[in-house]
N, C-alpha and C positions, 0 to 999 in steps of 0.2 A: 304118642301122636295117634292121633285118629284114624281111618280108614282114607284115600285118595279115593274121590269121585271119578269115575269115569263116566262122560255122557255121550249122546248120539244127539246133530245138532241136525237142522235140516232147514233149508232154504229156498223162497220160492215165490219172494215178494214181489218182483219185477221180470225180468229176463236173464237171470242164472239160475239155470238148477243147483244146486251145491249141499252135499252131503258132508259131514264130519265124525270122526270121535275123539274129544278129548278129552286128556287123565291129568288131574291137579298132579303138581309136583311138592318137592319138599322144600323149594325155595318161593311157594304158592302160586310162584306162571303156571303155566300148561304145557304140557309134551302135547306137540300136536300128532297123535297116531295115524290117523288122513285128514284133509283136506281135499274132495273132491270138490269141483265147478266145472259144469260145461257151459261155457259160453253161445247164447244166441245171435252172433252179432251177423253172422252171414241170411240167418234169415229175415233180419231188419234191415239190411245194409241199405237193401233199394228203397227205403219206404223213406229211410234218415231218420229211424226214429221207432220205437216199441209200438206193435201192433198187440194189445191183450190179447186178440181168440189168440193168434198166431203164440204165442209167450205159452197161455199156458196151455196149447194144443203139445208144443215141443216138452213141457215140464211132464205131462200125461205120460209119452213116451219114453222121456225118458228117469225119470225118479223112482224110478224102482232100481233100473240098474247101476244108477249114481247112487241111492243108500248100500247096497248090497256090495260094490266094489270100495266105497266108505270101510266096507264091515271088513271085508276082504284084506284090505292094506293094513287095517291096525293090528290085524289077529285078532279080536275081539269079537264074540259071537253076541244076539241079543242078550242072552241067557245070564252075560257077565259086565254089563252096563248098569248102573244105577238109574238111569233116566233117560227119559227122549224131551228134548227140546224143538221147536218147530215158531217160526216166524206167524206172529197170529196179525201181523200190522206194523205201521201202515203199509200199504202199498194196494195193487192191482188186486181186488176181491177174487176175480177171477182164477191168479194165478197165486194167489195165495191159498186159498181154498185147498189147495192139491194137496200141496204141502203140508197143508196144517192135520187134511182129515187123514195123511196117511200115517204123519206121526201119531194124532191121537191114536189112530190103531195100534201100530205099533205097541204104545204102550198097554191099551187096554187089554191086547189079547197076550203081553208078557210080566200082565203083571207089575209094570213100573209106574214108579210118577212119570208124569208128563205135564209141561211147563211152557204156554204160550208168549213168546217173548216176543219185545217188542223190537223192531228192527232198530229204532234209534236209540234202546240201551245196549242190543250191541254191539253198534259205531263208538259208544260211549264208552264201555268198560274194553272195547278191543285192546288199547294198547296196554293191559294186564295179563294176555297171551303170554306176551314175551318180558315186561317190566314191571318191576314190586313196585302200585303207585298207590301215595296216603292220599284219604282225600280230607276235606275235599281240594277238588281242582277245576280251573275253568277249562271248559269244553267249546270248539270250535270245527261245530257239524257242515261240512262242504260236501254236499252229495248232487244228483241226480234230482231229488226231491224235497229234499231240506238246504237250508241254508241256516247258524241259528248259533247265538250264544249260549253257552251254559253255565251255571254252576254245579257240577257234579257233587254233591255233600254225602254219596253213599246209594250204596245199588237201592235202584226205586225210590231216588231224593234226589228229587231234580229242582233247580229255580233258572227262569228264562230270565237272561238280559238282555235278548236282542234277536231279531230273526228279520227272514226277509216281508215287504210287506206287497210283494208280489211275485217277483218270480226266482225262483231254486238259482243258484249259481251256475253248477252243473244245466241246467234247463236251458240258461245263459250262454253258454261253452257250445250246447247243442245246438241251438238253433240259429247262434254265427255262423259255425260250422256249415252247415247244411244253405244258409244264405248266402256263403261263400262259395259253396259249390268243393268242399273240401276234403270230402268221404266223410265217414260214419266208423266209431263212435268220436262224438264230436270233439271232445273236451282232449285227448292224446293229439286231434288231425288241429286245431287252435293253436297247440303248444308245439308241434311240428313246424308247423307251415311260418309262424311268428319268429319262429328264429331267422326267416331268409326274410322279414320286414325291418323296415323302421318303424316303432315306436313311436318315433314324434314327428309321425308326417298326417295324422287325421284325430283334428281335436276332439274331442267327445265327450257328452257331457258325462257328471259321476252325482246321479241321484241321489239327493237327502244328505250329501257327505258331508256338511256343513252345521244340519239338523241334531238335535242332542239325543245325547241318547246312542243304542248300538242296534239301531233298525238298519236296513239295510232294502236297496230297492236296485233293481236293474232293469225294468222293463224296460223304462225311456231308454236307456243304455241300450238296449238292442232295437227299438225304433230307430235310433241312430243309427244302432250297425246297417240296418235293413235302407234306408236312406240314402244311405252312402252306399250301399254296394249297387243301388242300381244306377249309378254313377260310371261305375267303374265298366263297364264292356266287356267283364270278363277278362280284364290284364291282370295275367298272374300277378307282376311285379306291385299293382294297386292293392289288387286281393291279399298277397301276404301281409304288407300296409297296414289293411285295415283292422289284420289278423294279429300283428303285433300291439295296434296303437287300444285295439279292444281290451289286450292281455293288461299292458300296460295301467290301460283303467283301473281294472281291475282290480289290480294292485294297489295304487293309491287307495281306490276307497276301502279296501280290508286293511293297511296299513294304518289309515287314521281309523276305522270301528274298531281295530284292536285294540287300540291304543286307549282307547276310552274306556272298551270290554275288561280290560288289564287294571285300569284304575276302579273300574265301578266293583270288578272282583276284591279289590285290595282293602277300599270302605267296606263291603259289607262279612267280610269271613276274619277283617283286623290279619291279617297274614299278609306279609314283604314279600314272600318266598313264594312268588304265582310257580307254579304251572299250566301251560298251556299245551294243551293236545290238542291235535288237528286231524279227524279224521272225516273218513267217507272218500266217495271214489275221487273227490277233485284234491284231494291231499295229497294226491300221487305226482300234480305239479311240482315239477323243480321251480319255476319263476314262484309259486305260492309261495311254497318251501323258502327259498333262498330271503323273499320277499318280508317274513317271518320273522324270518334269522336273522335277517337285518334289526329288526324292532326291538328282537329282545333284547338286542344288545346294546339297542342304543336305552332302552327302561328297567334294563337288567330283571328278566324274568326266564327263564329254561322252558324252551319247545320241547315236546315227545309229539313222533309220529307211529305209528304202527307200521312194520314190513309192509310194502307196498303191494305180497299179496294178500294182505288183511286189512288195504284199503277198500276197497270195490266189494260189491256183495260178496258172502262166503260162508259157510256155516258154523266153520271153528267159533266163530264172535256168536253165533246163536249158541252154542253148545256152551261155551263161558259164561254166557249170562246164565241158562240155564241153572251153570254150576251154582252161579254165583247167588241167583233166587232159592233155586234149591236149599241151600244154607242157610238161609233165612227165614225159613220154613213157607216160600212165596210161591208154593205149587197153585196146580189149575185143574179143575177137575176136565172132563173131556167133553161136557159142551159149550164150553170157550169159543167163540163164534170169532171170526176176521172181520176186522177195523180196516180200512179204507183210509181215517185221518185217526191220531192215535196220541197225540201230545206228551212227549214226556213232564212237565210244566201242566199238572191238570189247570191249575189256578191262572195260566199265563191268557191274557185277553187273545181273542183271533185273529189275527190280523189279516182282514180280507181283503183280496184283490184280484189282479189277473192272473191266474199261472199259480197262482200260491199253493201249493199241495204240503199238508202238515197229516 
């Protein structure tokens, strides 16, 4: 048996300052020696969304402490790690550069290999932290900035089946919460208050649900929520009804489009035994999990989710992606720069639309 690799991971793509030390184990999964995440929710709450300059300042203030804490908790020194991985994109450039630069500096001064990780690949491979998963598998990536169906063929080898043509799903949740004054962060707030509402009260649009393929659109749904929100005059019951109706509509869209994506996966891979990985911050939503579980029973596939602590932005998934890339000799030099847009499937068409973040 070869030596089990240990990596330091650093993540600062948006509003989480995170560092983690992980080590491969005999089962082909990871031992999480530390996984430190510093949230910036309080700094951004009054704005109802992430303010890039404030996020960058918070990263600068916290990053050294977070890395030191991750190393201390892991009982591993810089000298003992085998490499450093840091998120290089996609994300907010002012935030990415902070974690990326300190990662490059640590690697350079300690003479360790460095890997600039695609944040989306971190999410794509994150279930492997706890589960031994065979390629290929179908990925539904749902987060604040991304909504995509991809075939994960191998590390560094992805085929996009569908994506949002406008807003990401997490963004739609955040904007809905802001319009209804439900609080921040928006996703958990909508899910919480939707439980108090009647999901059948409002009839909301289901954009491009019947269009061929598994591209998605949420801008029209968000506009409909805005229109209805102006009529309810702050009445809480109607707010909760609208939140519930919004969430139900999202689940109808995901049910239909995931069914299409599974069919596409089976045809392209010739594999009847489909495994659907659902990753990203919105994968923590309980109603979405239940919805896709119902679909899996209907058409016969297995759903796998990362642990809740690995759904949102975290550095363990970045360290894990670093290890997986390192084993394939996919290392980077320290000249690598931050990228605001960095699709996993470089051949996929750029689906341009308002609010689209790739």
